[in-house]
C-alpha positions in Angstrom: -13.4 -15.1 5.5 -14.0 -12.4 2.8 -14.3 -12.4 -0.6 -11.1 -11.6 -2.8 -11.3 -8.1 -4.4 -8.9 -6.7 -6.8 -7.0 -3.4 -6.5 -4.9 -1.6 -6.7 -1.1 -0.4 -5.3 0.7 2.8 -6.7 2.8 3.9 -6.6 5.1 7.7 -6.0 8.1 8.7 -8.3 10.9 6.7 -7.3 9.6 3.6 -6.6 8.6 4.3 -10.2 11.6 4.5 -12.0 13.8 1.8 -10.2 11.2 -1.0 -10.4 9.6 0.2 -13.2 6.2 0.6 -12.9 3.6 1.9 -11.2 1.4 0.1 -10.1 0.8 -2.9 -8.4 -2.4 -5.3 -9.4 -3.5 -7.2 -6.6 -6.7 -9.4 -5.1 -6.9 -9.8 -1.2 -9.5 -9.3 1.9 -7.5 -7.0 3.8 -5.6 -3.7 2.4 -2.6 -5.9 4.8 -3.4 -8.9 2.5 -3.4 -7.1 -0.6 0.4 -5.1 0.6 0.9 -8.7 1.1 0.1 -9.5 -2.4 2.2 -6.6 -3.7 5.6 -7.3 -1.9 4.5 -11.3 -3.7 4.6 -9.5 -7.4 7.5 -7.3 -6.5 10.2 -8.7 -4.1 12.1 -5.7 -3.8 9.0 -3.4 -3.1 9.0 -4.8 0.3 12.5 -3.6 1.8 11.6 0.3 -0.1 8.4 0.4 2.0 9.1 -0.8 5.0 12.0 -1.2 7.6 13.5 -4.1 9.6 10.1 -3.5 12.5 7.6 -4.4 9.6 6.7 -0.8 9.8 6.2 1.5 6.9 9.7 3.3 6.9 9.3 7.6 8.0 8.9 8.3 5.0 6.2 6.1 3.4 2.9 6.8 3.5 0.5 4.5 3.2 -3.7 5.3 2.0 -6.5 3.0 1.9 -9.2 5.2 -0.5 -12.3 4.3 -0.1 -15.5 6.1 -1.9 -16.3 7.3 1.3 -12.7 9.3 1.5 -8.8 8.3 2.3 -7.2 7.0 5.5 -3.8 7.0 6.3 -1.7 2.9 7.8 -0.7 6.0 10.3 -3.2 5.9 12.4 -5.0 2.3 11.7 -4.7 -0.3 14.6 -4.6 -2.4 12.8 -4.1 -3.2 8.8 -6.7 -6.3 8.4 -9.3 -3.7 7.4 -11.6 -5.3 5.3 -11.5 -3.9 0.9 -14.3 -3.3 -1.3 -15.2 -2.9 -4.3 -13.8 0.1 -6.5 -10.8 0.5 -2.8 -7.2 2.0 -3.9 -3.9 1.9 -2.3 -2.2 4.7 -2.9 1.7 4.8 -1.0 3.1 8.1 -1.4 6.4 9.5 0.2 6.1 12.4 2.7 8.1 15.5 1.6 9.4 17.6 4.8 12.0 20.4 4.9 12.1 24.0 5.5 
């Protein structure tokens, strides 16, 4: 089992307005664990980010930021990716239009 790592989850403006928080500080071993810890701290967050199937809503983007760069969870086979010291998670709202 991996050692839990402190991790910041940064939230988009709309969620900041709704919940009154800009970020959530958690400690977890994996990306999935960090998100679960955030949902436990801020229960409304799950409803805002996830759909009924447990996937991120269509217009919610989640990035795992590491020293090597950022990776979208949309292209990950699993969220059971180990966290390392200095990692953070960025939640964004996709904007589209024409």
